[in-house]
C-alpha positions as CSV (number, residue, x, y, z in Angstrom):
1,M,0.0,0.0,0.0
2,S,3.0,2.2,-0.4
3,S,2.0,4.0,-3.6
4,I,-1.7,4.5,-3.5
5,T,-1.7,7.9,-5.2
6,T,1.6,9.7,-5.0
7,S,3.5,7.8,-7.7
8,V,0.6,7.6,-10.2
9,V,1.3,9.5,-13.4
10,E,-1.4,12.0,-14.3
11,T,-3.1,11.1,-17.6
12,P,-6.4,12.4,-19.1
13,Q,-7.9,9.0,-18.5
14,R,-6.9,8.9,-14.9
15,R,-8.0,12.5,-14.3
16,S,-11.3,11.4,-15.8
17,I,-11.6,8.4,-13.5
18,E,-10.7,10.6,-10.5
19,Q,-13.3,13.2,-11.5
20,I,-15.9,10.5,-11.8
21,C,-15.1,9.2,-8.3
22,D,-15.4,12.7,-6.9
23,D,-18.7,13.2,-8.7
24,L,-20.0,9.9,-7.5
25,A,-19.0,10.8,-3.9
26,W,-21.0,14.0,-4.1
27,V,-24.0,12.0,-5.5
28,A,-23.7,9.5,-2.7
29,L,-23.6,12.2,-0.1
30,G,-26.7,13.8,-1.7
31,I,-28.6,10.5,-1.6
32,V,-27.8,10.1,2.1
33,I,-29.0,13.6,2.7
34,I,-32.2,13.0,0.9
35,V,-32.9,9.7,2.6
36,A,-32.0,11.0,6.0
37,G,-34.2,14.1,5.5
38,L,-37.2,11.9,4.5
39,T,-36.7,9.3,7.3
40,F,-35.2,10.9,10.4
41,E,-38.6,11.1,12.1
42,D,-38.9,7.3,11.9
43,Y,-36.3,6.8,14.6
44,G,-37.6,6.4,18.1
45,L,-36.2,7.6,21.5
46,G,-33.6,5.6,23.4
47,W,-33.1,5.2,27.1
48,D,-30.9,8.3,27.4
49,D,-32.7,10.9,25.2
50,Y,-35.0,12.4,27.8
51,T,-32.2,12.8,30.3
52,H,-29.9,14.4,27.7
53,A,-32.7,16.9,26.8
54,E,-32.9,17.8,30.5
55,Y,-29.1,18.2,30.6
56,A,-29.3,20.6,27.7
57,D,-31.9,22.7,29.5
58,L,-29.7,23.0,32.6
59,L,-26.7,24.0,30.5
60,L,-28.6,26.7,28.7
61,K,-30.0,27.9,32.0
62,M,-26.5,28.1,33.4
63,Y,-25.3,30.2,30.5
64,G,-28.5,32.3,30.5
65,S,-28.1,33.0,34.2
66,G,-24.5,34.1,34.0
67,F,-23.4,30.9,35.8
68,R,-25.7,31.6,38.8
69,D,-27.8,28.5,38.1
70,T,-25.2,25.7,38.2
71,G,-27.5,22.7,38.4
72,A,-25.9,21.3,35.2
73,L,-22.6,20.9,37.0
74,S,-24.0,18.2,39.2
75,F,-26.8,16.6,37.1
76,A,-26.7,12.8,37.2
77,N,-23.4,11.9,35.8
78,L,-23.9,13.8,32.6
79,F,-21.8,16.7,33.8
80,M,-18.8,14.4,33.2
81,Y,-19.7,14.4,29.5
82,G,-19.9,17.3,27.1
83,G,-23.3,18.7,26.2
84,G,-22.5,20.2,22.8
85,F,-24.9,18.0,20.8
86,D,-27.7,18.4,23.4
87,M,-27.4,22.2,23.5
88,A,-27.3,22.5,19.8
89,A,-30.4,20.4,19.5
90,A,-32.2,22.5,22.1
91,L,-31.2,25.7,20.2
92,L,-32.1,24.2,16.8
93,H,-35.5,23.3,18.2
94,K,-36.3,27.0,18.7
95,I,-36.0,27.7,14.9
96,V,-37.3,24.5,13.2
97,P,-40.9,23.3,13.0
98,F,-40.3,20.0,14.7
99,E,-40.9,18.6,18.2
100,L,-37.8,18.5,20.4
101,F,-37.1,14.8,19.9
102,E,-37.7,15.0,16.2
103,T,-35.2,17.9,16.2
104,R,-32.7,15.7,18.0
105,R,-33.0,13.1,15.3
106,L,-32.6,15.8,12.6
107,L,-29.5,17.1,14.2
108,G,-28.2,13.6,14.5
109,A,-28.6,13.1,10.8
110,I,-26.9,16.4,10.1
111,V,-23.9,15.5,12.3
112,G,-23.8,12.1,10.7
113,V,-23.6,13.5,7.2
114,I,-20.8,15.8,8.3
115,G,-19.0,12.7,9.6
116,L,-19.5,11.0,6.3
117,A,-18.1,14.0,4.4
118,V,-15.1,14.4,6.7
119,T,-14.3,10.7,6.5
120,W,-14.5,10.9,2.8
121,R,-12.0,13.7,2.7
122,V,-9.6,11.8,5.0
123,G,-9.9,8.8,2.8
124,R,-9.3,10.9,-0.3
125,R,-6.2,12.4,1.2
126,V,-4.9,9.0,2.2
127,G,-5.6,7.1,-1.0
128,G,-6.9,9.4,-3.7
129,P,-10.4,9.8,-5.2
130,I,-11.0,6.0,-5.7
131,A,-10.1,5.2,-2.1
132,G,-12.1,8.3,-0.9
133,L,-15.2,7.1,-2.7
134,A,-14.8,3.6,-1.4
135,T,-14.3,5.0,2.1
136,L,-17.5,7.0,1.9
137,L,-19.6,4.1,0.6
138,L,-18.2,1.7,3.2
139,L,-19.2,4.1,6.0
140,A,-22.5,5.2,4.6
141,L,-23.5,1.5,4.2
142,C,-22.3,0.5,7.6
143,P,-25.6,-0.2,9.3
144,T,-24.2,0.2,12.8
145,F,-22.8,3.7,12.1
146,Y,-25.8,4.8,10.0
147,G,-28.3,3.7,12.6
148,H,-26.5,5.3,15.6
149,M,-26.0,8.6,13.9
150,F,-29.8,9.3,14.1
151,M,-30.3,8.4,17.8
152,N,-27.1,8.2,19.7
153,P,-26.5,11.6,21.4
154,K,-23.0,10.8,22.8
155,D,-21.2,8.2,20.8
156,A,-22.1,9.2,17.2
157,P,-21.2,12.9,17.6
158,F,-18.0,11.8,19.4
159,A,-17.1,9.6,16.5
160,V,-17.6,12.5,14.1
161,A,-15.5,14.9,16.3
162,M,-12.7,12.3,16.4
163,M,-12.7,12.2,12.6
164,V,-12.4,16.0,12.4
165,L,-9.4,15.7,14.7
166,M,-8.0,12.8,12.6
167,L,-8.4,15.0,9.4
168,G,-6.3,17.6,11.2
169,L,-3.6,15.1,12.2
170,V,-3.4,13.7,8.6
171,R,-3.0,17.2,7.3
172,L,-0.3,17.9,9.9
173,A,1.7,14.8,8.8
174,Q,1.4,15.9,5.1
175,D,2.3,19.6,5.9
176,Y,5.1,18.8,8.4
177,P,7.1,20.8,9.4
178,K,5.1,23.8,8.2
179,P,1.4,23.2,9.1
180,S,-1.0,25.5,7.4
181,A,-3.4,27.8,9.2
182,H,-6.3,25.6,8.1
183,T,-4.5,22.5,9.6
184,V,-4.0,24.2,12.9
185,L,-7.7,25.4,12.9
186,I,-9.0,21.9,12.2
187,I,-6.8,20.3,14.9
188,G,-8.1,22.9,17.4
189,I,-11.7,22.3,16.5
190,G,-11.4,18.5,16.4
191,A,-9.6,18.4,19.8
192,G,-12.1,20.7,21.5
193,L,-15.1,18.8,20.1
194,S,-13.8,15.4,20.8
195,I,-12.4,15.8,24.3
196,G,-15.4,18.1,25.0
197,S,-17.7,15.2,24.1
198,R,-15.9,12.4,25.9
199,I,-12.7,12.4,27.8
200,L,-11.8,9.4,25.7
201,G,-10.9,11.9,23.0
202,G,-7.6,12.2,24.7
203,L,-6.6,9.0,23.0
204,A,-5.9,11.1,19.9
205,L,-2.8,12.3,21.7
206,V,-1.5,8.7,21.9
207,Y,-2.3,8.2,18.2
208,A,-0.3,11.3,17.4
209,L,2.7,10.6,19.7
210,V,3.1,7.1,18.5
211,G,2.1,7.7,14.9
212,F,4.6,10.5,14.4
213,I,7.6,8.4,15.4
214,P,8.4,7.2,11.8
215,L,8.3,10.8,10.6
216,L,10.4,12.2,13.4
217,L,13.0,9.4,13.1
218,A,13.2,10.1,9.4
219,D,13.6,13.8,10.2
220,V,16.5,13.0,12.6
221,R,18.3,10.9,9.9
222,A,17.8,13.6,7.3
223,Q,18.3,16.8,9.2
224,G,20.3,15.7,12.3
225,L,19.1,15.6,15.8
226,R,19.4,19.3,16.6
227,E,17.6,20.5,13.5
228,A,14.9,17.8,13.9
229,V,14.2,19.0,17.5
230,H,14.1,22.6,16.3
231,R,11.6,21.7,13.6
232,F,9.5,19.7,16.0
233,A,9.5,22.6,18.5
234,H,8.5,25.0,15.7
235,V,5.5,22.8,14.9
236,C,4.4,22.6,18.5
237,Y,4.7,26.4,18.7
238,V,2.6,26.8,15.6
239,L,-0.1,24.5,17.0
240,L,-0.5,26.5,20.3
241,P,-3.3,28.8,18.9
242,G,-5.2,25.8,17.7
243,L,-4.8,24.0,21.1
244,L,-6.0,27.2,22.9
245,L,-9.0,27.2,20.6
246,G,-9.6,23.6,21.4
247,Y,-9.5,24.3,25.1
248,L,-12.1,27.1,24.7
249,I,-14.4,24.9,22.6
250,M,-14.0,22.1,25.2
251,G,-15.0,24.5,28.0
252,L,-18.0,25.8,26.0
253,I,-19.6,22.4,25.5
254,W,-18.3,20.8,28.7
255,P,-18.2,23.6,31.2
256,W,-17.5,21.3,34.2
257,S,-14.1,20.4,32.6
258,I,-12.6,23.8,33.1
259,M,-14.1,24.6,36.6
260,E,-11.1,22.9,38.1
261,P,-7.9,22.0,36.1
262,A,-8.0,18.4,37.3
263,N,-11.7,17.8,36.4
264,P,-10.9,16.0,33.1
265,F,-8.7,13.6,35.0
266,H,-11.4,13.1,37.6
267,A,-13.8,12.1,34.7
268,L,-11.1,9.7,33.3
269,T,-10.9,8.1,36.7
270,Y,-14.6,7.9,37.1
271,F,-15.3,6.3,33.7
272,S,-12.4,3.8,34.2
273,H,-14.5,2.1,36.8
274,F,-18.0,0.7,36.5
275,F,-20.3,3.2,38.2
276,E,-23.7,1.6,38.2
277,K,-25.4,-1.4,39.8
278,P,-24.4,-4.4,37.6
279,W,-27.0,-6.0,35.4
280,K,-26.9,-8.9,32.9
281,E,-27.0,-8.8,29.1
282,M,-27.2,-11.6,26.5
283,F,-23.8,-12.4,24.9
284,D,-23.2,-15.5,22.8
285,G,-26.3,-17.2,24.1
286,A,-25.5,-16.7,27.8
287,L,-26.5,-14.1,30.3
288,V,-23.4,-12.3,31.6
289,S,-23.0,-9.6,34.1
290,V,-21.7,-6.5,32.3
291,P,-18.6,-6.1,34.5
292,D,-17.7,-9.7,33.7
293,M,-17.9,-9.7,29.9
294,P,-15.1,-11.8,28.4
295,W,-12.2,-10.3,26.4
296,S,-13.9,-11.6,23.3
297,Y,-16.9,-9.4,23.6
298,L,-15.8,-6.6,21.3
299,P,-13.9,-8.6,18.6
300,T,-16.9,-11.0,18.4
301,L,-19.5,-8.2,18.0
302,F,-17.4,-6.3,15.5
303,A,-16.9,-9.4,13.5
304,L,-20.6,-10.2,13.5
305,Q,-22.1,-6.7,13.2
306,L,-19.8,-4.9,10.6
307,P,-20.4,-5.6,6.9
308,E,-18.3,-8.4,5.6
309,I,-16.7,-6.2,2.9
310,L,-15.6,-3.7,5.5
311,I,-14.1,-6.4,7.7
312,G,-12.1,-7.9,4.8
313,L,-10.8,-4.6,3.4
314,G,-10.2,-3.3,6.9
315,V,-8.0,-6.2,7.8
316,A,-6.1,-5.7,4.5
317,G,-5.7,-2.0,5.3
318,I,-4.2,-2.8,8.8
319,A,-1.9,-5.4,7.3
320,G,-0.8,-2.8,4.7
321,T,0.1,-0.4,7.4
322,F,2.5,-2.9,9.1
323,M,4.0,-3.8,5.7
324,S,4.6,-0.2,4.9
325,L,6.5,0.5,8.2
326,S,9.2,-1.9,7.1
327,R,9.6,-0.6,3.6
328,P,12.2,2.1,2.9
329,N,10.5,3.3,-0.3
330,V,7.4,4.4,1.6
331,A,7.5,8.1,2.5
332,P,7.8,8.8,6.3
333,N,4.8,11.0,6.4
334,R,2.7,8.2,4.7
335,K,3.9,5.8,7.4
336,T,2.8,8.2,10.0
337,I,-0.6,8.7,8.5
338,L,-1.3,4.9,8.2
339,L,0.0,4.2,11.7
340,M,-2.2,6.9,13.2
341,L,-5.3,5.5,11.4
342,T,-4.4,2.0,12.4
343,L,-4.1,3.1,16.1
344,A,-7.4,4.9,15.9
345,A,-9.1,1.8,14.5
346,T,-7.6,-0.8,16.8
347,L,-6.0,0.7,20.0
348,P,-9.3,1.4,21.9
349,L,-10.3,-2.2,21.2
350,V,-7.0,-3.6,22.3
351,I,-7.1,-1.6,25.5
352,A,-10.6,-2.8,26.3
353,M,-9.6,-6.4,25.6
354,V,-6.7,-6.1,28.0
355,K,-8.3,-4.0,30.7
356,R,-11.7,-5.6,30.4
357,P,-13.9,-2.8,31.7
358,A,-17.7,-3.2,32.0
359,L,-19.1,-3.7,28.5
360,Y,-22.7,-3.4,27.5
361,N,-25.0,-2.2,24.7
362,G,-23.1,-3.9,22.0
363,I,-20.4,-1.8,20.3
364,R,-22.1,1.6,20.6
365,H,-19.3,3.0,22.9
366,F,-16.8,2.1,20.2
367,I,-18.5,3.6,17.2
368,F,-15.7,6.0,16.9
369,V,-13.3,3.3,15.7
370,I,-15.5,2.6,12.6
371,P,-14.6,5.7,10.5
372,P,-10.9,5.2,10.6
373,M,-11.5,1.5,9.8
374,T,-13.3,2.6,6.7
375,V,-10.5,4.9,5.7
376,L,-8.0,2.0,5.9
377,A,-10.5,-0.3,4.1
378,G,-11.0,2.4,1.4
379,A,-7.2,2.8,1.0
380,A,-6.8,-1.0,0.6
381,F,-9.5,-1.0,-2.1
382,G,-7.8,1.9,-3.9
383,W,-4.4,0.1,-3.8
384,L,-6.0,-3.1,-5.0
385,Y,-7.7,-1.3,-7.9
386,N,-4.5,0.4,-9.0
387,W,-2.5,-2.9,-8.6
388,L,-4.9,-4.7,-10.8
389,K,-4.4,-2.3,-13.7
390,D,-1.5,-4.5,-14.8
391,H,-3.9,-7.4,-15.1
392,G,-6.2,-5.7,-17.5
393,R,-9.6,-4.0,-17.2
394,G,-11.3,-7.3,-16.6
395,A,-9.5,-7.8,-13.3
396,Q,-10.4,-4.2,-12.2
397,S,-14.0,-4.7,-13.3
398,A,-14.2,-8.0,-11.3
399,A,-12.8,-6.2,-8.2
400,V,-15.4,-3.4,-8.6
401,A,-18.2,-6.0,-9.0
402,V,-17.1,-7.8,-5.8
403,F,-16.9,-4.5,-4.0
404,I,-20.4,-3.5,-5.2
405,F,-21.8,-6.9,-4.2
406,G,-20.2,-6.5,-0.8
407,L,-22.0,-3.2,-0.4
408,L,-25.3,-4.5,-1.5
409,L,-25.4,-7.0,1.3
410,P,-25.6,-4.4,4.1
411,L,-27.7,-2.1,2.0
412,N,-30.4,-4.8,1.7
413,E,-30.3,-5.4,5.5
414,M,-30.5,-1.6,6.1
415,I,-33.7,-1.4,4.0
416,R,-35.2,-4.4,5.7
417,L,-34.3,-3.3,9.2
418,H,-35.3,0.4,8.9
419,P,-35.4,2.2,11.2
420,Y,-33.5,-0.3,13.4
421,Q,-30.3,-0.4,11.4
422,Y,-28.2,-0.2,14.5
423,T,-29.3,-3.8,15.4
424,H,-27.7,-5.2,12.3
425,F,-25.9,-8.5,12.3
426,N,-24.1,-9.6,9.1
427,H,-24.5,-12.8,7.2
428,I,-21.6,-14.4,9.1
429,A,-23.9,-14.2,12.2
430,G,-26.9,-15.3,10.2
431,T,-28.4,-11.8,10.3
432,V,-30.7,-10.7,13.1
433,R,-32.8,-13.8,12.7
434,A,-30.0,-16.0,14.0
435,A,-28.5,-13.4,16.3
436,D,-31.8,-12.8,18.2
437,A,-31.4,-15.8,20.5
438,R,-27.7,-15.1,21.2
439,Y,-27.3,-11.3,21.4
440,M,-29.0,-8.1,22.3
441,L,-30.7,-6.4,19.4
442,D,-33.0,-3.3,20.2
443,Y,-31.3,-2.6,23.5
444,W,-32.3,1.1,23.3
445,G,-35.9,0.4,22.8
446,L,-36.4,2.3,19.5
447,A,-39.3,0.0,18.5
448,F,-41.5,1.6,21.2
449,K,-42.1,4.6,18.8
450,Q,-43.6,2.3,16.1
451,A,-45.4,0.2,18.6
452,S,-47.0,3.4,20.2
453,D,-48.0,4.8,16.8
454,E,-49.7,1.5,15.8
455,L,-51.5,1.2,19.1
456,Q,-52.9,4.7,18.7
457,E,-54.0,4.0,15.2
458,L,-55.7,0.8,16.3
459,L,-57.6,2.5,19.1
460,D,-58.7,5.2,16.7
461,E,-59.9,2.7,14.2
462,R,-61.9,0.9,16.9
463,D,-63.1,4.2,18.2
464,E,-62.2,3.1,21.8
465,E,-61.9,5.6,24.6
466,P,-60.3,5.1,28.0
467,T,-62.5,4.6,31.0
468,K,-60.1,5.1,34.0
469,G,-59.6,8.8,34.7
470,G,-59.6,9.7,31.1
471,K,-56.3,8.0,30.3
472,W,-55.2,4.6,29.1
473,K,-52.9,2.8,31.5
474,V,-49.9,1.1,29.9
475,A,-47.4,-1.1,31.7
476,V,-44.0,-1.0,30.1
477,C,-41.1,-3.4,30.0
478,G,-38.4,-1.2,28.6
479,P,-37.6,2.5,28.6
480,Q,-40.7,4.3,30.0
481,R,-40.0,7.9,29.0
482,P,-39.7,7.1,25.2
483,A,-43.0,5.3,25.5
484,Q,-44.6,8.2,27.2
485,V,-43.3,10.7,24.6
486,A,-44.5,8.5,21.8
487,L,-47.9,7.8,23.2
488,G,-48.7,11.3,24.4
489,Q,-50.8,12.7,27.2
490,D,-53.8,10.3,26.8
491,F,-51.7,7.5,28.2
492,S,-50.4,6.9,31.7
493,I,-47.1,4.9,31.7
494,G,-45.7,2.8,34.5
495,W,-44.1,-0.5,35.6
496,D,-47.1,-1.8,37.4
497,S,-49.2,-4.2,35.3
498,K,-52.0,-4.5,37.9
499,G,-55.1,-2.8,36.5
500,A,-53.3,-1.7,33.3
501,D,-55.1,-1.7,30.0
502,F,-52.1,-2.6,27.9
503,A,-48.6,-4.0,28.2
504,M,-45.9,-2.7,25.9
505,T,-42.8,-4.9,26.0
506,L,-39.5,-5.1,24.1
507,G,-38.5,-8.3,22.4
508,E,-35.5,-8.7,24.6
509,F,-34.8,-11.6,27.0
510,Y,-35.8,-9.6,30.1
511,C,-39.4,-9.1,29.0
512,K,-41.9,-11.9,29.4
513,G,-44.0,-13.3,26.6
514,L,-47.5,-12.8,28.0
515,T,-50.6,-15.0,27.6
516,A,-52.8,-12.2,26.3
517,P,-54.1,-11.0,23.0
518,V,-51.4,-9.3,20.9
519,L,-52.6,-5.9,19.5
520,V,-49.4,-4.8,17.9
521,E,-46.3,-6.7,16.9
522,I,-43.2,-4.9,15.5
523,K,-41.0,-7.4,13.6
524,R,-38.1,-7.4,11.3
525,D,-36.8,-10.5,9.6
526,D,-39.3,-12.6,11.7
527,V,-37.7,-11.2,14.9
528,V,-40.0,-9.5,17.4
529,F,-38.7,-6.1,18.4
530,A,-41.7,-5.0,20.5
531,R,-45.3,-6.1,21.3
532,V,-48.4,-4.5,22.8
533,Y,-50.8,-6.8,24.6
534,D,-54.4,-6.2,25.6
535,I,-54.4,-7.1,29.3
536,R,-57.7,-5.6,30.3
537,G,-59.3,-7.8,32.9
538,R,-56.3,-10.1,33.2
539,N,-54.2,-10.8,36.2
540,I,-50.7,-10.0,35.0
541,S,-48.4,-9.9,38.0
542,D,-45.1,-8.9,36.3
543,L,-43.6,-8.1,32.9
544,L,-40.0,-8.9,33.7
545,A,-38.3,-12.2,33.1
546,I,-35.7,-12.2,35.9
547,P,-32.6,-14.0,34.8
548,A,-31.3,-16.7,37.0
549,P,-28.3,-15.8,39.2
């Protein structure tokens, strides 16, 4: 993978191919924008949405009161996260004609599209227009990333922020030792947004320190130690305004972080230990306490939830990085770029496998490693395409056909699962149909929106009215607040099933299958995501299926 773009001779034909790739990338982004704009309202609320909306209100009150109202600085544990996305959604809600939670989905789509665009530009810088287009398509058709970008208020924006920072670091390696003002600005914005979203953004410092070793060593050999140190010091000096900007951005979206200089380190310590009462989740067919998840949790789920084409090309991209490190004909700045991307795609997973922290909710906390994976995968495809030119157009056409087929597999699943793309399991796992008995699917309870809508439509069709205090009583096994928002004020939501009219349950292991008429059933690929039962006049003691100790 040493010569993906830099050694290619410019010809009219190649310029034409590259222009076509760029045009197709813009078309792909346009299609995503149109589809997201037409469908963002389909995505339901998760467990955290309501609380995050409350956090946004407290943050805006704090700023509006001139820091006299400081309730945001002690709210739940969210004060240890940044609230940039939440505040932006609350402010956007004031100017768009949508309900608050629809606005949050709209903003998620906007941020996700920005992430796609930034990742495309990184892929293009690393491997040229062909690799850039492949990178964009691999990320846009990654169901896990696409699904999370609509409804995940922490992890998806964090993933985008990390890619903004990675774009800055890639540019820094290309500009070294004279970073442009744009590079410094991008690094500052990316650092502020990423660390201001999650303290885990500090990992980028490790990517940079380790990743720049090949470039710095080459500089020492070429310039001598003294001159190399001088050039490095100059780069650090030039970066200072960007880092100051980053600190200001971090403080704006995560005000608690700058109240005391050590607060970011307190957050790091806090999140390095499990801070909630343990519960069990389904993994590989067994119920496992989340602090006791095996080291294989993340590699297993990444292998079963990412598209097959992304896995194959991603592995090739990582292998290409290690091959390039030992080759003297590969430019030092290229080695640095590939090494930083490989660290971004793998180091968080390796740390988790070694440290074995509490793991839950699938791979949502590690969404941020997927974009750099797609860049490496796109670079691998770009290299393969160029390498095959010596074997004739037939070989290149075959590679493109295989690539397109690999993309059609997740695309088909995304259409079938909509709007639950984040639950995707690939064909290695047997899709969600086979994974349902072995892994968690709709762990955030997004299906309650569709279940609520269909229940309301059914009651309207039957012209039924509540008899108890003017409200229907619904017992819920799953996140209550999303159900309440989706159902509206004519429904009373609670855990207690005694005297309830209906029971709304997720299709997860901890919700019982009730012996009662099923009014609504939300299914994808023959898998039940949610049900609504008619339990009027029935003695239903409990909705929970308590796992055995």
